[in-house]
C-alpha positions as CSV (number, residue, x, y, z in Angstrom):
1,M,-0.3,-0.3,0.1
2,T,1.8,3.5,-1.1
3,E,2.0,5.8,2.1
4,I,0.1,9.5,0.9
5,P,2.9,11.9,1.8
6,K,2.2,14.6,4.5
7,K,2.3,17.8,3.0
8,K,5.6,19.9,3.7
9,I,5.1,22.7,6.1
10,Y,8.1,25.2,5.1
11,K,9.8,27.7,7.6
12,D,8.3,30.8,6.4
13,Q,4.7,29.5,6.5
14,K,4.5,29.0,10.3
15,N,3.9,32.7,10.5
16,V,0.9,32.5,8.2
17,I,-0.3,29.1,10.1
18,K,0.0,31.2,13.3
19,Y,-2.2,34.5,12.1
20,S,-4.8,32.0,10.9
21,R,-5.0,30.7,14.1
22,E,-4.8,34.2,16.1
23,H,-7.4,35.9,13.4
24,L,-10.3,33.8,13.0
25,L,-12.7,36.8,11.2
26,C,-12.0,38.2,8.0
27,E,-10.7,41.7,8.0
28,R,-12.6,43.2,5.4
29,C,-15.9,42.5,6.2
30,G,-16.3,40.5,9.7
31,G,-17.3,37.2,8.2
32,I,-16.1,33.7,8.9
33,G,-11.9,34.5,8.2
34,T,-11.5,31.0,5.8
35,E,-8.1,32.0,4.0
36,T,-4.6,34.0,4.5
37,H,-4.2,36.5,1.8
38,H,-0.4,38.1,1.0
39,I,-1.1,41.7,0.5
40,I,2.1,42.0,-1.7
41,F,1.7,38.8,-3.8
42,K,4.0,35.7,-3.2
43,G,4.8,36.0,-6.4
44,R,5.9,39.5,-7.0
45,S,8.9,38.7,-4.1
46,G,9.9,35.1,-5.3
47,A,12.1,33.4,-2.7
48,N,11.9,36.4,-0.3
49,R,8.1,36.4,0.0
50,D,6.9,38.4,3.0
51,D,4.9,36.3,5.7
52,R,5.7,38.6,8.2
53,D,2.1,39.7,10.0
54,S,2.3,43.1,8.6
55,N,1.3,41.6,4.9
56,L,-1.5,39.2,5.3
57,L,-4.8,39.3,6.3
58,R,-7.3,36.8,7.1
59,V,-10.1,36.9,5.0
60,C,-13.2,35.2,4.1
61,R,-13.2,33.3,0.6
62,P,-15.4,36.3,-1.3
63,C,-12.9,38.8,-0.3
64,H,-9.9,36.9,-1.3
65,N,-11.4,36.8,-4.8
66,Y,-11.8,40.6,-4.7
67,F,-8.0,40.9,-3.4
68,H,-7.0,39.0,-6.6
69,G,-9.4,40.7,-8.9
70,S,-9.2,43.1,-12.5
71,N,-9.0,46.4,-9.3
72,S,-5.5,44.6,-7.7
73,R,-4.3,48.0,-7.1
74,E,-7.1,49.5,-5.4
75,A,-7.3,46.3,-3.5
76,R,-3.5,46.3,-2.1
77,E,-4.6,49.8,-1.0
78,E,-7.3,48.7,1.0
79,A,-5.6,45.7,2.1
80,F,-3.0,48.6,3.5
81,R,-5.8,50.7,5.2
82,I,-7.1,47.8,7.1
83,K,-3.8,47.2,8.4
84,E,-3.2,50.4,9.2
85,G,-6.5,50.2,11.1
86,K,-7.8,53.3,9.1
């Protein structure tokens, strides 16, 4: 019988997991937070991806879709305002 490999957790993912456990609600709409969004997308910073709290938002699926939608520049600015508490 073939064993299913465990999903590897990389060192830089540990803070994302910790953040998701500490933030249960969507930081945009107040709904149930089901996903963790990188304000500056991981693909933009390559190997130096930023998993610090200042770059993370806990969001629901519809809000995550919003942040990755066609108005991503506007959405990124909104995300930074959320982090600043404005």
